N, C-alpha and C positions, 0 to 999 in steps of 0.2 A: 053371807057367803064368806067362806073362809078365805084369808089372804095367802095366796100361793107363791108370793115373791121369795126369791132365794135369800136366805139370811146372810149369805156371804157376799154382800154387795161390795164392790171395790171401794166404795166410800167408807165402809165400816170395817174393812179388813185390818184389824190391829192385832199384832201378835204380842202376847205377854212376854216379859223378859225370860230368857233361857236361864233357868235357875241352875242348870248343870254346867254353865260355861266357866265357873270358877272365878277367882279374883282377877283384877285388871292386870294386863301384860306389861311388867316393868322392864323386861329384857330389851324391848324395842327402844325404850328411852335411854337405857345404858348404852346400847349400841350406837345410838345417835351421838351421845356424848363422847364416846371413844373415837368416833369418826371425826368429830370436830377437833379433838385433841391431836389425832394423827395429822390432820391437815395443818394445824397450828405448828406442830413439830416439824412437819415437812417444809413449811414456809421458813422457819428459823434455820433449818439445815441448808435450805437453798440460799438464804442470805449469807450464811457462813461460807458456803461453797463459793458464792459469788465474790465475797470478800477475799477468800483465799486465791481465787483465780485472778482477781484484780491485783493482789499483792505480787503474785508470781509474774503477772504481765508487767507490773511496774518495775519489779526487780530485773526482769529480762530487758526491759527498755534501758534501765540504768546500766546493766552490764554491757549492753551492746553499744551504748552511746557515750559512756563515761570515757574521759581521756585515758590514754594508755597508762599514765602514771598513777591513776586513781586505784584504790584497793579493789580487787576482784574484777577490774575492767576486762571485758572480752575483746576490746579493740586491739588489733595487732597489725597495723599497717605495714610494718617491716618484717613480719613473720618471726619476730623474736620469741614469742611465747611458745612456739612449737619447737624451739631449739633446746637441746639438753643443757643443763646448767654446767658451765665450763669450770674446770678446776683452776684455781688460782695458783700460778706457778711461783716457785721461789728458787733463787740461786743458792748454792751452798752457803752456809752461815759465815764461814771464813773466806768465802769467795774461792778464787783459784790461786791464792798466794801460797808460796812455799815457806818452809820453816826459815826463821831468821838464822843468819850465820855471821861470821866475822868479816865476810866479804864487803867490799865497798858498796855504798848505796847508789853511787853514780859511776858509770863507766863511760869515759869520753874518748873517742877515737877521732883523730884528725888526719886527713890525707886526701888522696884522689882516687884510690881504688876502692870501689864500693864494697866488694866482697871482703876485702881485708879489714875495712873499717867496721863492718857489721860483726865480724868474728871478734875483733879486738874489743869492741864495746861490750859484748856479752862476756868475754873473758874477764873484763874488768869487774864484773859483779858476781864472779864465781864460776863462770863457764856454763855452757848449755846443759851439762849433765846435772847441774844443781836444779834445773827447772823442768827438764823433760826426761822421762824414764822410758825404757823399752815398752812398747805396746800402747803408749799414751795416744789418745785422740786429742789433737791440738787445734785450737781455733785461732786464727790470726785475723785481726780487724784493722785493715788499712782505712785511710780516708779516701773515699771515691765519690765525694759529694757532688762534684760538678763534671760535666763533660768537657774537660780541658786537657790539652796536651800536657804531658808531664813537665815539659820545660817551663811551663807557666807557674809552677810552684803551688798550685791550689790543691793538689792531691798528692798522695804518697808516690814516691819515685818507684816505678815498677822494678828497677834494678835492685833497689833495697829489699823489696818484697821477695824477689827471686832468691837473693842471697839468704834471707832469713828462713825461707821455706827449706832450703837445702841444708842449712845448719840444723834445723829441727829434725829433718829426716835422718840426718847422720846420727842423731842421738837415739834413734830407734822408734820414733813415732810411727804408729800403725796407720794413721791417717792425719792429713793436714787439711783443714777447711779454711776457706777465705770467704768473708761475707761483709756486706754493708748495705744500708738502706739509703741510697743517695737522695739528695734534694731534687735533682733532675731525673730524667728517664734512666732507670737502672741499667738497661741493656746498653744504651748509648754511652753512659758514663763508664761502665766497665770496659767497653771497647775503646773509646777515645782516649782514656787515660793510659791504656796499655796494661791495666791491672789484670784483666781476664787472660790475655795472652801470656803474661808472665807467670800467673798462678798455674795455669794449665801446663805450660812448658816445664815448670818445676815439679809437676806431679801432684798438685793440690786439687781439691774439689771446690768449685765455686758455687756459692749459694746466692741466688738473687731473691729479692723479696716478692711475696705474693700474699694475698689476703689470708690464705690458710696457713701461712708460715708464722703468724703472730698469735701470741697468747697473752692473757692478762698476767702481769708480773707484779708481785707484792714486794715493795721495798720499804720495810718498816723504818719510820723516822723521816722519810722523805717529805718534803713540802709539796712538790708538784706531781710526783710520780709514785705516790704511795701504792696505787694500783693503776697500771698503765699498760697499753699494748706494747709488747716486746718481741723482737725478732727471735723467736724461740727455736724454730726448726733447726738451725745449725748448731744450737747449744745442746741438743739431745746427746747424752752419753759423752759429753766433752770432759776431759781431764784437766787440761791446761788452756789458759787464754793469754794471748799476747796482743797488745795494741801497738801499731806502728803509724805514726802521724807526722805530717809535715810541720814545719815551723812557719807560721804565717800571721800576718796582721788580720785583725777582725774589726769591722766597723762598730759592732755592738759590745763585745766583751774585751776588745782591744788586742787580744791575741788568741789564736786557736792552736792548741798543741795536743798533748796526749790525753788530758782529762776531757776536753771538749769532744774529742774523737768518739767517745761512747754515745754521743747524741745520735749517731748513725745506727744505733740498735733500737731506737724508739719508733713506734708507729703512731697512729692517731694524728690529731691536729696539733702537731708539735710547734707550729709557728706561734701559737699563743704563749709559748715560753719566752718569747722575745721581750715581754714586759718585765721579766725578772731573769735576765740572762745569767747573772752570777748565782742566783738561787738555783737554777736548773743545773748549772755545771757542778755545784756543790752536791746536788742530788745524784748526779751521775757518778761522782766519786764515792758516794755512799752505796750506790747500786752495784758498781763493778769494782771488784778487788782482783786485779789480774795477777798472773804469775810474774810478769814484768812488762814494762813498756819500752818502746824505742822511739826516739825523736829523730826524724829524718831531716837533717839540715844539710843534705848534699847541695840544696839550693834553698834560699830564704825569700819568701814573698813578704817584703818589708813594708809594703803599702798596698792600698786598693784591695785589701782582703775583705771577705774570705774568697771571693771569686777570681780576683786578678783579671788577666786578659791581655796583658802587655808584658813583653820581656823587659821593658824599662822598669817594671815594678819588682824585678827579681835580681838577686845578686848571688854569687857563689857562696856556699856555706862550708862545704868540704868537711863536714862534721857529722858524726853519728853518736848519739847518746843512748845508753841503756840504763834502766833504773828500776828499782823496786819501790820507789816513791814517786808517783806521778806528779805530785805538787812540787817536790824538790826539782824534778826534771823540768817542769814547766817554768819554774822560777829561774833556773839556769838558762833556759832558752830565752826568757825575757831579757835577762841582763846581758848575756854573752853572745847570743845569736841574733836576736832582734836589735841588740845594742841599745837597750833602753834602761840601763842601770840607774840613770839619773832621774827616772820617772817612778812614780808610785806603781807598785805592782797591781795587776788586776784584782779586783775585790774578792773574787771567788777564792783566791789563794788564802786570804785571811780567814774567810768563812770556813774553809776546809781545815785550816790550822785549829780553829776554835772547836771543831768537832772531832779532832784527833784523826783526821783523814790524810794528813801529810804535813810536811815541813817546808814552808816556803823559804826558810833561811838555808839555802843550799850550801852556803859556805861552812855551815856547822856540821854537815854530814860528811862521811868518809867518801872520798872520790879518788878514782884511779884514771889518770889521763895519759894517753900514749899517742905518738905519731907513727903513722904507717905509710907505706909507699903509695 
């Protein structure tokens, strides 16, 4: 009997190769290789990105934590980085000095009437017209360092200031300014000394110090104040500058007169200058070249300076000195008004002489001395 089983048994169903399929597919292999390459590149890029991010984070940490003085530091505890860069100020190269003349270097007036002495002393060095022209803005710098009554001799006599302001106004000044940066409370000092009342009564404008009134001032060649905060506000547009200082003993520099008076224009931590008091006074002479100076010896604080505090430390001086040389003026005050000619002069006078800032040999300069009523 014939075998009727189906020849297509599952166990024997084997298909021959498809001869029409063509060669093996290599695109799939290439695609797989490309994918691996892309993954590898992505890993590398990711690592680079992480390194970059880490660097940025590290830099950010440095910038935010580095001390303020370090380069690129973002730390700014005082808010200084946000402030505009301040311009460094400079006083005129020749200062406020006037042209030399044949007039005397020292004008000395002795008497009892303050107004007459002030005028006679200025006349002795050529008269106020030599120094002040019509329309000038004139700054007068008295010594208002301490809140003491004028009778104690630690500050400028307000009567002397009053007389000086009026003389300057008579010469045609368009404005007279009075300023100082006292050691003690400015408001109290200007009131207790009588300086504020005298200045305003004579028609001057009074400037008291405030933080915004100071600017960095460059003084080329200075040891201590090559760049230092300076009471700049009252100096804007000023044409002439006059200093008027008392004659007084000083426990550090031995005497405080016309040159030391400019200390009252400095801001900042000026007490540090006490370590080299003669050096800073020399710097002051370099910084300020005034039109002229006036030495107020209506009374003399001959001991316990610079603050005084007792009338027993004061004696009558009955003298006013005007000068175009503050060092000669101070030397005269040392010898003749403090009556210390037998002692060596304060060292700053010699330092100033060496720098060509003045002549402490006052007897060698021309002087005109008069007595008034």
